[in-house]
C-alpha positions as CSV (number, residue, x, y, z in Angstrom):
1,M,27.9,11.8,72.9
2,S,27.0,10.8,76.1
3,K,24.4,7.9,77.3
4,P,22.0,9.9,78.7
5,I,21.4,12.0,75.1
6,K,21.8,8.9,73.1
7,N,18.8,7.6,75.0
8,M,17.1,10.7,74.3
9,I,17.7,10.5,70.5
10,V,16.4,7.1,70.6
11,G,13.0,7.8,72.7
12,E,12.9,11.1,70.7
13,Y,12.8,8.3,67.6
14,K,10.4,6.0,69.1
15,K,7.9,8.6,69.5
16,R,8.5,10.1,65.4
17,F,7.8,6.9,64.0
18,A,5.7,5.1,66.5
19,D,2.9,4.9,63.6
20,V,5.0,4.9,60.6
21,E,4.3,1.2,58.8
22,G,6.7,1.4,56.3
23,A,9.3,3.9,55.2
24,V,12.2,4.5,52.4
25,L,15.8,5.2,52.8
26,I,17.7,7.8,51.1
27,E,21.6,9.3,50.7
28,I,21.2,13.1,50.1
29,R,25.3,13.4,50.4
30,G,26.4,15.4,47.4
31,M,22.8,17.0,46.7
32,P,23.3,20.8,46.4
33,A,21.1,22.8,48.9
34,K,18.9,23.8,46.9
35,A,17.8,20.6,45.1
36,T,17.8,19.2,48.6
37,T,15.2,22.0,49.9
38,Q,13.2,21.2,46.9
39,L,13.1,17.8,47.4
40,R,11.9,18.2,51.1
41,A,9.2,21.0,49.6
42,Q,7.4,18.7,47.3
43,L,8.0,15.6,49.6
44,R,6.1,18.1,52.0
45,A,3.2,19.1,50.0
46,S,2.1,15.0,49.6
47,D,2.7,15.5,53.8
48,V,5.6,13.3,53.4
49,S,8.9,13.5,55.9
50,V,12.6,13.5,55.7
51,T,14.6,13.2,58.8
52,V,18.3,12.4,58.6
53,I,19.2,9.8,61.2
54,K,21.8,8.4,63.4
55,N,22.3,4.8,62.0
56,T,22.7,2.8,65.5
57,L,20.4,4.5,67.4
58,A,17.8,4.6,65.0
59,Q,18.4,0.9,64.8
60,R,17.9,0.6,68.3
61,A,14.5,2.4,68.5
62,F,13.1,0.2,65.3
63,Q,13.7,-2.9,66.9
64,G,10.3,-4.6,67.5
65,T,8.5,-2.0,65.2
66,P,7.2,-2.1,61.4
67,L,10.8,-0.4,60.9
68,A,13.0,-3.0,62.0
69,P,13.5,-4.3,58.4
70,L,15.5,-1.4,57.9
71,A,18.3,-2.6,59.7
72,P,20.2,-3.6,57.1
73,G,20.6,-0.4,55.2
74,L,21.3,1.8,58.4
75,K,25.2,2.1,57.0
76,G,26.7,5.6,55.9
77,P,24.7,8.7,56.2
78,R,20.4,7.7,55.7
79,A,18.1,9.9,55.8
80,I,14.4,8.3,56.0
81,V,11.7,9.2,54.4
82,Y,8.2,8.6,55.7
83,G,4.6,9.8,55.8
84,K,0.9,9.3,56.0
85,T,0.8,8.1,52.8
86,S,1.4,4.9,51.2
87,V,5.1,3.7,51.3
88,V,4.3,3.0,47.4
89,T,3.3,6.3,46.8
90,I,6.4,8.1,48.2
91,A,8.7,5.3,46.7
92,R,6.7,6.4,43.1
93,Q,7.9,10.1,44.0
94,L,11.5,9.6,45.1
95,V,12.3,7.1,41.4
96,K,11.2,10.2,40.1
97,S,12.9,12.5,41.8
98,A,15.9,10.3,41.4
99,K,15.6,10.2,37.6
100,E,15.8,14.4,37.7
101,N,18.4,14.7,40.6
102,D,21.4,11.5,39.9
103,K,23.0,12.4,43.2
104,L,20.1,11.0,45.3
105,A,20.5,7.8,46.4
106,L,17.6,5.3,47.0
107,M,19.2,2.9,49.5
108,G,16.0,0.5,50.4
109,A,13.2,0.6,51.7
110,C,10.6,-1.3,53.9
111,I,6.7,-2.0,53.9
112,D,4.9,-5.0,55.7
113,G,7.9,-6.8,57.3
114,S,9.7,-6.8,54.2
115,W,12.9,-5.2,53.0
116,F,13.5,-3.9,49.5
117,D,17.0,-3.4,49.4
118,G,19.1,-0.5,47.0
119,N,17.8,1.2,44.3
120,D,16.5,-1.5,42.4
121,G,14.5,-2.7,45.4
122,V,12.6,1.1,45.4
123,V,11.7,1.0,41.6
124,R,10.5,-2.8,42.3
125,L,8.4,-1.4,45.6
126,S,7.1,1.7,43.2
127,K,5.3,-0.7,40.6
128,Y,3.4,-2.0,43.6
129,P,-0.2,-1.1,43.6
130,T,-1.1,0.8,46.5
131,R,-3.1,-0.3,49.5
132,E,-6.3,1.5,47.6
133,E,-5.5,0.6,44.2
134,S,-5.1,-3.2,45.4
135,Q,-8.8,-3.1,47.0
136,S,-9.9,-1.3,43.7
137,Q,-8.2,-4.6,42.0
138,L,-10.1,-6.7,44.5
139,I,-13.8,-5.2,44.3
140,T,-13.4,-5.3,40.4
141,L,-12.5,-9.0,40.4
142,I,-15.0,-9.7,42.9
143,L,-17.9,-8.2,40.8
144,S,-16.8,-9.1,37.3
145,P,-18.6,-12.9,37.6
146,A,-22.1,-11.5,38.7
147,R,-21.4,-8.6,35.9
148,K,-21.1,-10.9,33.5
149,T,-24.0,-13.4,34.3
150,L,-26.0,-10.7,34.5
151,S,-25.0,-9.5,30.8
152,V,-25.7,-13.3,30.0
153,V,-29.3,-13.3,31.8
154,K,-30.1,-10.0,30.0
155,A,-28.7,-11.0,26.7
156,P,-31.8,-13.1,25.6
157,G,-34.5,-11.1,26.6
158,G,-32.2,-8.0,24.9
159,R,-32.9,-9.4,21.8
160,L,-36.6,-10.3,22.5
161,L,-37.3,-7.0,23.5
162,G,-35.7,-5.8,20.2
163,V,-37.9,-8.4,17.9
164,V,-41.2,-7.1,19.9
165,K,-40.4,-3.5,18.8
166,E,-39.2,-4.4,15.0
167,I,-43.0,-6.3,14.6
168,Q,-45.0,-3.4,16.6
169,T,-43.1,-0.8,14.4
170,R,-43.7,-2.6,11.3
171,L,-47.6,-3.2,12.6
172,E,-47.9,-0.2,13.4
173,K,-47.2,0.9,9.8
174,G,-49.3,-1.5,8.3
175,E,-46.6,-4.3,7.0
176,T,-47.5,-7.3,7.5
177,I,-45.6,-9.8,9.5
178,S,-44.9,-13.3,8.1
179,A,-42.7,-16.3,9.5
180,R,-39.4,-16.8,7.8
181,A,-38.1,-20.3,7.6
182,H,-34.4,-20.5,8.7
């Protein structure tokens, strides 16, 4: 391949992956064409793309980008899986697909500058919470002390209100109220 063509491919990679902050590397060699097409269609439905890449040209294009940590995994026939959804969500989908198709090999992933090596790394990443799940957990943690404080403050008033209601009900029935000694 001539140098101008290589430079053109590197430029295309830089443009295509400019806004991508994390991705998963897979190997689809040995997968039947029908299974590959089904996997791509399933991922496309989630707004996720699969691109077979040239490793050395991808390494050159990824230098200085959030995808630079993928470099150790760019050996052999690779495809990069990326999209607008969280890399954690993509990893979850691919782990599920890999269980259904043993020819799908999970080679690694990167997110926030961290490299997750091999199948075990992708499985570990798939167990992380997504950004939205993390935000939800954080909000719950922040709000839980306030909820507990509010329930502690409300509890005596609630009990007192129950006693007053019981007294009112008994008085309306004509019963006498006497103080009990404890």
